[in-house]
Backbone bond lengths (Angstrom), bond angles and torsions (degrees), N, CA, C in turn:
res aa  C-N    CA-C-N  psi(-1)  N-CA   C-N-CA  omega(-1)  CA-C   N-CA-C  phi
1 M - - - 1.448 - - 1.529 109.60 -
2 Q 1.296 114.87 143.49 1.455 122.55 -178.62 1.527 110.37 -103.71
3 K 1.337 116.26 145.41 1.456 120.70 176.71 1.522 109.64 -87.77
4 Y 1.332 115.49 138.73 1.459 122.51 177.59 1.521 109.69 -133.12
5 D 1.314 114.94 151.23 1.461 121.61 174.12 1.528 106.23 -109.26
6 V 1.322 116.74 112.44 1.462 122.28 -179.05 1.524 107.81 -102.57
7 V 1.327 116.36 124.91 1.458 121.60 -178.19 1.521 108.54 -119.17
8 L 1.335 115.59 129.93 1.462 121.51 177.20 1.515 109.40 -113.88
9 L 1.319 116.48 135.47 1.462 122.65 170.68 1.520 106.36 -110.57
10 V 1.329 115.68 108.88 1.457 121.72 -175.80 1.521 108.81 -99.61
11 D 1.318 115.48 141.73 1.457 122.88 -177.50 1.528 111.32 -55.26
12 A 1.334 116.05 129.36 1.466 120.86 -177.73 1.523 112.23 -77.79
13 S 1.323 117.97 -17.21 1.460 120.50 -178.10 1.536 112.56 -81.04
14 L 1.322 117.76 -6.71 1.466 120.88 178.19 1.520 110.62 -71.99
15 S 1.317 115.53 151.36 1.463 118.99 174.35 1.533 108.30 -71.41
16 E 1.304 115.29 162.82 1.461 119.62 -175.88 1.528 111.97 -63.19
17 T 1.322 117.52 -38.45 1.467 120.01 -179.93 1.533 110.98 -67.44
18 N 1.329 116.97 -41.12 1.472 119.82 178.04 1.525 111.34 -65.14
19 R 1.331 115.93 -40.41 1.466 120.33 -179.84 1.530 109.95 -64.70
20 K 1.333 116.77 -44.41 1.465 119.96 179.17 1.522 111.40 -64.43
21 E 1.319 116.43 -34.30 1.464 120.69 178.03 1.532 110.88 -66.40
22 V 1.331 116.22 -42.48 1.472 120.43 178.76 1.528 110.11 -62.77
23 V 1.330 116.53 -44.46 1.461 120.86 -178.75 1.520 110.86 -67.55
24 S 1.324 117.95 -41.39 1.467 120.13 179.98 1.531 111.19 -66.70
25 D 1.337 117.50 -35.66 1.469 120.08 175.66 1.517 110.72 -62.86
26 F 1.333 115.71 -41.44 1.466 119.36 178.84 1.529 110.60 -66.75
27 E 1.334 117.32 -41.03 1.465 120.54 179.89 1.523 111.71 -66.24
28 K 1.325 117.48 -34.48 1.470 120.61 175.48 1.524 110.52 -64.01
29 L 1.321 115.29 -35.18 1.458 121.12 -179.28 1.526 111.48 -65.08
30 I 1.328 117.06 -39.63 1.464 120.56 -175.88 1.528 112.99 -114.30
31 K 1.301 117.23 19.95 1.465 122.94 -172.22 1.524 112.90 -53.97
32 T 1.300 118.48 -41.03 1.463 120.78 -176.43 1.529 112.34 -74.49
33 N 1.319 116.96 -18.92 1.460 120.65 -175.42 1.523 114.00 -99.16
34 I 1.333 119.12 -8.99 1.466 121.44 -174.50 1.524 110.15 -71.27
35 V 1.337 115.93 127.08 1.458 122.17 174.33 1.522 108.99 -97.65
36 Q 1.347 116.52 -48.92 1.457 122.82 177.84 1.516 108.32 -145.05
37 Q 1.336 115.65 159.95 1.458 119.19 175.83 1.510 109.79 -142.28
38 D 1.328 115.63 156.55 1.457 122.05 -177.67 1.524 108.44 -141.46
39 D 1.318 115.90 116.21 1.460 121.39 174.82 1.522 107.14 -91.26
40 I 1.316 116.35 99.19 1.461 121.70 -174.24 1.518 110.48 -75.59
41 G 1.307 117.61 -35.31 1.455 121.37 177.64 1.519 112.58 97.98
42 L 1.332 115.02 -165.90 1.457 121.13 -177.98 1.524 109.99 -72.88
43 Q 1.324 115.95 127.00 1.467 121.39 -178.82 1.515 110.16 -124.18
44 Q 1.314 115.59 138.72 1.463 121.93 171.40 1.524 106.53 -81.70
45 L 1.311 116.92 119.89 1.453 120.73 -177.91 1.522 110.49 -87.49
46 A 1.306 115.82 158.69 1.464 121.18 -176.03 1.529 111.72 -76.07
47 Y 1.317 117.76 -19.18 1.459 121.74 179.37 1.517 109.43 -150.56
48 N 1.319 116.43 166.50 1.462 122.13 -178.32 1.524 110.74 -75.45
49 L 1.309 115.59 140.79 1.468 120.98 174.68 1.516 107.73 -92.89
50 G 1.291 117.16 94.91 1.452 120.77 -178.41 1.506 111.32 106.20
51 N 1.317 115.74 -161.30 1.464 120.22 -173.50 1.520 113.36 -97.91
52 K 1.309 119.33 3.74 1.460 121.70 179.79 1.522 109.88 -92.15
53 A 1.324 117.04 138.00 1.462 121.41 -177.75 1.525 111.63 -71.78
54 W 1.323 118.53 -26.51 1.459 122.17 -177.00 1.523 112.53 -89.43
55 N 1.300 116.97 4.34 1.457 122.24 -172.09 1.532 111.94 -93.47
56 D 1.345 117.84 44.65 1.455 120.43 -175.86 1.525 113.06 -113.29
57 K 1.313 117.82 18.13 1.460 122.59 175.84 1.516 108.98 -129.45
58 A 1.328 115.48 146.94 1.461 120.34 177.89 1.517 109.51 -156.22
59 Y 1.309 115.44 152.30 1.458 121.17 172.30 1.518 107.05 -87.40
60 M 1.322 115.89 130.48 1.462 120.63 -177.61 1.526 110.32 -109.02
61 Y 1.324 114.24 135.53 1.451 122.22 175.65 1.519 107.22 -130.82
62 S 1.316 116.48 135.49 1.451 121.56 -178.20 1.531 109.02 -126.57
63 Y 1.326 116.23 135.52 1.464 122.14 -178.15 1.516 109.37 -130.90
64 C 1.310 115.62 134.45 1.462 120.91 170.59 1.521 106.19 -98.51
65 I 1.322 116.33 119.83 1.461 119.79 -177.37 1.522 109.96 -127.01
66 E 1.312 115.68 155.70 1.456 122.24 169.66 1.519 106.44 -110.49
67 A 1.334 115.46 121.72 1.458 117.92 -173.65 1.523 110.89 -150.30
68 E 1.318 113.64 163.92 1.461 122.73 173.18 1.528 108.31 -99.82
69 A 1.302 117.27 174.49 1.468 121.87 -178.28 1.533 111.22 -63.18
70 E 1.338 117.79 -36.47 1.469 120.35 -179.89 1.529 110.84 -65.54
71 D 1.329 116.74 -36.30 1.465 120.52 178.32 1.526 110.95 -65.12
72 L 1.332 116.05 -38.94 1.471 119.83 179.43 1.520 111.10 -65.99
73 D 1.317 117.23 -38.46 1.464 120.29 177.18 1.526 110.73 -62.23
74 M 1.330 116.80 -41.00 1.459 121.15 178.91 1.531 110.25 -64.53
75 I 1.333 116.79 -42.25 1.465 120.82 178.94 1.526 110.35 -62.42
76 K 1.314 116.42 -45.80 1.470 120.28 -179.36 1.520 111.52 -61.64
77 K 1.310 117.49 -42.18 1.462 120.88 -179.51 1.526 111.67 -63.76
78 N 1.324 116.86 -39.74 1.461 119.66 -177.95 1.525 113.25 -76.50
79 V 1.310 117.77 -29.22 1.465 121.32 -177.20 1.528 111.74 -88.05
80 L 1.306 116.50 -27.19 1.467 121.43 -172.43 1.526 113.16 -58.48
81 Y 1.303 117.90 -42.35 1.462 120.83 -174.38 1.535 113.22 -101.04
82 N 1.304 117.67 12.02 1.455 121.57 176.70 1.531 108.03 -86.17
83 K 1.312 117.24 111.75 1.468 120.97 -175.28 1.520 112.95 -72.12
84 A 1.321 117.94 -17.98 1.462 120.65 178.86 1.528 111.35 -74.46
85 I 1.315 116.83 -24.46 1.465 121.14 178.51 1.530 107.52 -92.39
86 K 1.328 115.55 110.60 1.470 120.44 -177.23 1.518 111.97 -69.79
87 R 1.327 116.06 -44.85 1.459 121.42 177.61 1.514 108.85 -147.06
88 Y 1.314 114.57 155.32 1.454 119.96 172.75 1.518 107.79 -140.79
89 F 1.313 115.81 148.82 1.458 121.62 179.38 1.517 108.23 -136.44
90 I 1.318 114.99 143.30 1.455 121.45 174.82 1.525 106.36 -125.19
91 F 1.332 115.71 110.83 1.452 121.68 -179.61 1.520 109.07 -106.31
92 K 1.323 115.99 130.92 1.454 120.73 176.17 1.525 108.61 -77.84
93 M 1.321 116.43 130.61 1.461 121.18 -178.95 1.529 109.95 -98.85
94 N 1.330 116.01 141.76 1.463 120.52 173.19 1.517 109.52 -73.83
95 K 1.305 116.13 167.09 1.463 119.78 178.65 1.518 110.99 -67.40
96 T 1.323 116.68 -25.63 1.467 120.49 -178.81 1.522 112.81 -87.16
97 D 1.347 117.69 -14.05 1.465 120.81 -178.32 1.524 110.45 -73.89
98 D 1.319 114.79 138.28 1.455 121.23 175.45 1.522 108.92 -108.53
99 F 1.314 115.71 146.02 1.456 121.00 175.17 1.515 108.05 -85.70
100 V 1.318 116.67 120.57 1.466 120.82 -178.63 1.522 108.86 -117.88
101 T 1.327 115.34 150.58 1.456 119.38 178.89 1.524 110.04 -87.32
102 F 1.298 115.75 150.91 1.465 123.23 -175.88 1.525 111.14 -61.68
103 K 1.314 116.74 -47.19 1.469 121.00 -177.14 1.517 111.40 -65.29
104 K 1.320 117.39 -43.93 1.464 121.72 -178.40 1.531 110.93 -62.72
105 V 1.329 116.87 -46.45 1.461 120.46 -178.99 1.517 111.20 -63.47
106 N 1.316 117.66 -44.65 1.465 119.57 -178.32 1.520 112.77 -69.04
107 D 1.331 118.36 -35.80 1.464 120.27 176.30 1.528 111.25 -64.67
108 E 1.331 116.76 -46.24 1.462 120.61 178.52 1.523 111.16 -64.12
109 L 1.317 115.61 -40.99 1.469 120.32 -177.13 1.524 111.52 -67.62
110 N 1.313 117.47 -39.32 1.468 120.01 177.08 1.522 111.20 -63.85
111 A 1.328 117.38 -37.73 1.463 120.52 176.98 1.527 111.19 -66.26
112 V 1.335 116.92 -39.03 1.467 120.99 178.89 1.516 110.71 -66.94
113 I 1.323 117.44 -43.57 1.459 121.39 -178.70 1.528 111.14 -64.80
114 E 1.323 117.34 -39.22 1.462 120.25 178.46 1.521 112.05 -66.17
115 S 1.318 117.43 -29.77 1.461 120.33 -177.41 1.528 113.71 -89.10
116 W 1.317 117.34 0.24 1.463 119.81 179.77 1.517 110.80 -64.83
117 D 1.309 115.52 138.21 1.461 120.28 171.07 1.519 108.05 -83.47
118 A 1.293 116.84 163.68 1.463 120.37 177.47 1.525 108.14 -64.27
119 K 1.308 116.42 123.64 1.453 120.82 -178.55 1.525 109.38 -78.41
120 K 1.301 115.34 133.08 1.454 120.33 179.81 1.522 109.31 -84.42
121 L 1.313 117.26 149.12 1.457 121.45 -175.76 1.523 112.36 -63.64
122 W 1.318 117.36 -34.59 1.452 119.96 -177.31 1.517 113.17 -81.47
123 Q 1.299 117.73 -7.69 1.456 122.12 -176.77 1.529 109.51 -79.92
124 K 1.333 116.06 118.04 1.460 120.59 -176.83 1.529 110.60 -112.74
125 V 1.304 115.97 60.34 1.460 121.04 178.67 1.520 108.14 -121.73
126 S 1.311 115.56 127.77 1.456 120.61 179.33 1.525 110.46 -76.55
127 F 1.311 116.15 150.11 1.466 121.60 175.51 1.524 110.15 -63.96
128 F 1.318 116.89 -33.13 1.453 121.73 -176.60 1.522 112.90 -87.82
129 A 1.339 118.05 6.08 1.458 120.75 178.13 1.533 110.86 -66.90
130 E 1.315 117.13 -31.21 1.464 121.04 177.36 1.534 109.63 -81.00
131 K 1.315 115.68 138.58 1.467 120.89 -178.14 1.527 112.65 -61.73
132 K 1.327 117.21 -34.05 1.461 119.58 -176.66 1.527 112.48 -69.15
133 N 1.340 117.63 -18.82 1.461 121.20 -178.54 1.525 113.36 -93.63
134 E 1.332 117.99 -5.62 1.462 120.02 -179.08 1.522 112.72 -66.90
135 K 1.326 117.07 -21.81 1.465 119.54 -179.90 1.521 111.80 -69.20
136 Y 1.329 117.80 -14.98 1.460 121.18 179.79 1.531 112.73 -84.00
137 I 1.326 117.33 -1.54 1.465 119.55 171.48 1.522 106.18 -82.64
138 S 1.308 114.90 82.39 1.452 121.96 -176.78 1.519 108.33 -146.17
139 R 1.310 116.84 146.41 1.463 119.91 178.85 1.522 111.24 -66.71
140 K 1.319 116.70 -13.40 1.458 121.08 179.71 1.524 112.30 -84.80
141 S 1.320 118.47 -13.09 1.468 121.85 178.76 1.531 109.22 -98.09
142 V 1.301 115.05 72.03 1.463 122.16 -173.18 1.530 111.46 -65.29
143 T 1.330 118.27 -37.37 1.466 119.98 -178.76 1.522 111.34 -63.04
144 M 1.324 117.86 -36.08 1.465 120.56 178.15 1.522 110.69 -73.19
145 L 1.317 117.33 -39.71 1.464 119.95 -179.16 1.518 111.77 -64.61
146 K 1.331 117.31 -32.52 1.464 120.42 178.99 1.516 111.92 -64.74
147 K 1.322 118.23 -24.99 1.460 121.58 179.13 1.531 111.67 -73.11
148 Y 1.316 117.31 -16.76 1.451 121.89 -179.11 1.528 112.38 -105.34
149 I 1.330 116.15 18.83 1.462 121.91 177.44 1.523 107.79 -122.07
150 T 1.325 116.21 137.90 1.459 119.87 178.88 1.520 110.01 -73.46
151 R 1.317 116.24 173.12 1.465 119.54 -179.68 1.523 112.32 -68.06
152 F 1.338 117.14 -14.71 1.463 120.83 178.08 1.527 112.56 -95.90
153 G 1.331 116.78 -3.13 1.457 120.72 177.59 1.516 114.29 98.94
154 N 1.329 118.59 3.00 1.463 121.05 178.27 1.531 109.98 -83.82
155 I 1.321 115.44 154.97 1.461 120.41 175.83 1.523 107.42 -78.93
156 K 1.333 116.15 130.44 1.467 119.94 -178.98 1.521 109.88 -65.31
157 P 1.347 117.13 139.30 1.471 119.50 -179.77 1.528 111.85 -72.27
158 R 1.305 114.19 165.44 1.457 122.07 -176.34 1.523 113.02 -63.73
159 E 1.304 116.75 -29.94 1.467 119.49 -178.69 1.526 112.02 -67.79
160 Y 1.336 117.33 -21.30 1.466 120.71 176.74 1.520 112.45 -95.77
161 T 1.316 116.34 -33.80 1.466 119.39 -177.69 1.522 112.19 -83.87
162 H 1.327 117.52 -22.00 1.464 124.06 -179.87 1.526 111.79 62.10
163 N 1.321 116.54 30.85 1.461 121.03 176.27 1.515 109.81 -85.68
164 S 1.315 116.00 158.56 1.459 119.36 172.23 1.535 108.39 -72.71
165 V 1.305 116.78 168.27 1.465 120.81 -177.37 1.526 110.86 -62.04
166 G 1.332 116.40 -46.27 1.461 120.19 -179.56 1.523 112.54 -63.30
167 T 1.323 115.82 -40.92 1.463 120.16 179.42 1.521 110.69 -66.53
168 Q 1.328 117.04 -40.03 1.464 120.33 -179.99 1.530 110.81 -65.65
169 K 1.319 117.83 -36.72 1.464 120.95 177.11 1.527 111.20 -65.78
170 K 1.339 116.07 -43.50 1.469 119.81 177.49 1.523 110.48 -62.21
171 L 1.327 115.73 -41.72 1.456 121.10 -179.58 1.528 110.65 -63.19
172 K 1.325 116.38 -40.99 1.465 120.73 179.68 1.527 111.25 -63.52
173 T 1.332 117.55 -47.30 1.468 119.71 -179.39 1.529 110.82 -66.12
174 T 1.333 116.64 -34.68 1.457 120.05 178.47 1.521 111.23 -66.98
175 I 1.325 117.11 -42.19 1.472 120.84 177.92 1.522 110.48 -64.71
176 L 1.321 116.76 -40.93 1.471 119.82 178.52 1.525 111.33 -63.60
177 R 1.324 117.40 -39.58 1.469 120.59 178.25 1.528 111.00 -67.51
178 A 1.313 116.78 -39.20 1.471 119.84 178.30 1.526 110.54 -66.01
179 R 1.331 117.07 -33.52 1.469 120.11 176.31 1.519 110.96 -68.32
180 E 1.328 117.05 -40.61 1.465 120.26 178.38 1.520 111.45 -61.44
181 L 1.332 115.97 -38.36 1.463 120.87 179.96 1.522 112.52 -73.50
182 G 1.320 117.02 -19.01 1.456 120.50 -179.08 1.518 113.16 95.18
183 L 1.319 117.96 7.51 1.454 120.90 179.29 1.526 111.97 -76.99
184 L 1.330 116.61 -28.31 1.466 122.55 176.63 1.518 109.19 -123.90
185 A 1.307 116.52 147.82 1.460 120.85 178.99 1.533 109.62 -82.01
186 Y 1.326 116.79 150.98 1.448 120.84 175.17 1.522 111.15 -71.77
187 T 1.320 116.23 -41.76 1.461 122.43 175.90 1.508 108.31 -133.19
188 K 1.316 116.53 165.24 1.465 119.30 179.12 1.498 110.41 -114.42
């Protein structure tokens, strides 16, 4: 069985009872496959989902599941025509990837950022060079990902970030996934 990260963006205009009903129906569908779950809550998205100007907020739910290909097809079929779910994503997780909760990552990351010393210009050491900091390469650590994006919305090249090749590739895919979810803007 393969691990997947399933992310739901549920319409923010729904009442709380309707939203809980939609989420509970989805959880009943994948109940046997859930390893971990994360209720991220109401999020301000970087852009509108659709053509409505007020459509820039959504409730986010994230699930780590173990599933086969047939299970994913069933999930896609049931979620596709549900109008309460604005978007859904299924990301395949590597064996080395850990499922982290949104609140835990942001609390730890804010503590790390506050404790940073002033970086010297000649210092060419990446933040992700230390093994303990690799867990912050996550689409849920939006404050860290913003540091690796230029003011125009481009991903900073490796020569400026001083990341290794593997780390820069992980960072790129993570930024792209965060953009798809609406957590980061494509352009500024």
